[in-house]
C-alpha positions in Angstrom: 43.6 0.5 27.4 40.3 1.7 26.0 36.9 0.6 27.1 34.6 -1.1 24.6 32.6 2.0 24.3 35.7 4.1 23.5 36.9 1.5 21.0 33.5 1.4 19.3 33.4 5.2 19.0 36.9 5.3 17.6 36.0 2.6 15.1 32.9 4.5 14.0 34.9 7.7 13.5 37.9 6.0 11.9 36.1 3.8 9.4 32.3 3.9 9.5 32.1 2.4 6.0 34.0 -0.7 7.2 31.6 -1.7 10.0 28.4 0.0 8.9 26.8 -0.9 5.6 24.0 1.1 4.1 21.2 -1.2 2.9 17.9 -0.2 1.2 16.0 -0.9 4.4 18.5 0.6 6.9 22.0 0.0 8.2 23.9 -3.2 8.9 26.7 -3.4 11.4 29.3 -6.0 12.3 29.5 -6.6 16.0 33.0 -6.6 17.5 35.2 -9.5 16.4 33.1 -10.2 13.3 33.5 -9.2 9.7 35.7 -6.1 9.4 35.2 -4.8 12.9 37.8 -4.6 15.6 38.1 -7.3 18.2 37.3 -6.7 21.9 40.3 -6.0 24.1 42.3 -9.0 25.3 40.7 -10.5 28.4 37.1 -9.3 27.6 34.8 -12.2 27.1 32.6 -12.4 24.0 29.2 -12.6 25.8 25.9 -11.0 25.0 26.5 -8.5 27.8 29.9 -7.5 26.4 28.6 -6.9 22.9 25.6 -4.7 24.0 27.8 -1.5 24.3 28.7 -1.7 20.7 25.1 -1.6 19.6 24.4 1.1 22.1 27.2 3.2 20.7 25.9 2.8 17.2 22.5 4.0 18.3 24.1 7.0 20.0 26.3 7.7 17.0 23.4 7.9 14.6 21.2 9.7 17.3 18.4 7.2 16.8 15.3 7.5 19.1 14.0 4.1 17.9 15.5 1.2 15.9 14.7 -2.3 14.9 17.3 -4.9 15.7 17.6 -8.0 13.6 20.4 -10.5 14.4 22.0 -13.4 12.6 23.9 -16.2 14.3 25.4 -14.8 17.5 23.5 -11.6 16.9 20.2 -13.4 17.5 21.0 -13.9 21.2 22.0 -10.3 21.8 18.5 -8.8 21.7 19.4 -5.5 23.4 15.9 -4.3 24.3 15.6 -6.1 27.7 19.0 -4.9 28.7 18.2 -1.3 27.8 14.9 -1.5 29.8 15.9 -3.5 32.8 19.5 -2.6 33.7 20.6 0.8 34.7 24.4 1.4 34.5 24.7 1.1 38.3 22.8 -2.2 38.3 24.7 -3.6 35.3 28.1 -2.9 37.0 27.3 -4.9 40.1 25.5 -7.7 38.1 28.5 -8.0 35.8 31.0 -8.3 38.7 28.9 -10.9 40.4 28.3 -12.9 37.2 31.9 -12.9 36.1 33.7 -13.0 39.4 35.2 -16.4 38.8 36.4 -15.4 35.3 38.2 -12.3 36.7 39.7 -14.1 39.7 43.5 -13.4 39.3 44.7 -17.0 38.8 41.9 -17.9 36.3 42.1 -14.6 34.5 45.7 -15.2 33.8 44.9 -18.6 32.3 42.4 -17.0 29.9 44.5 -13.9 28.9 48.1 -15.1 29.1 48.3 -16.3 25.4 48.3 -19.8 24.0 52.1 -20.0 24.3 51.7 -19.9 28.1 48.6 -22.0 28.3 48.7 -25.3 30.2 50.0 -28.2 28.1 48.6 -31.7 28.4 49.6 -35.0 26.8 47.0 -37.3 25.3 47.4 -39.6 28.3 46.8 -36.7 30.7 43.7 -35.7 28.9 42.1 -39.2 28.6 43.5 -41.1 31.5 42.7 -39.2 34.7 39.9 -41.2 36.4 40.2 -39.1 39.6 38.9 -36.1 37.7 36.2 -37.8 35.7 32.7 -36.5 36.3 30.5 -39.7 36.1 27.4 -37.7 35.3 28.6 -36.1 32.1 31.6 -38.3 31.1 33.6 -35.1 30.9 37.2 -35.0 31.9 38.3 -31.9 33.8 42.0 -31.0 33.7 
């Protein structure tokens, strides 16, 4: 399995014209999982921190010393500048593990990555009639 960085580099080499569009004011890129770009590997969450390497790889590919980042929709919350300035690779690795520990717990990870055909199945009654799991503060039912 390839890392996000390796996949982005391969995608740039394979079909730069598909994910990078030349515009009069600069270049436009599709972030992974959007437009014509490849998706992230199964099991990798689509979070701000998982999409930053794609932007970093584009910056490295074009050998930019400076760039202006403008995002739309999900791209607006990515804002890579604070991440470039505040997280060294060693800090990022420990932070990521701490932040996503629950997600990568073996049992929960299997639920998220085992495919919809193996996902838990619930009847309408199980979803709506389970008072023992109702959170009175939010009126949310937890399976």
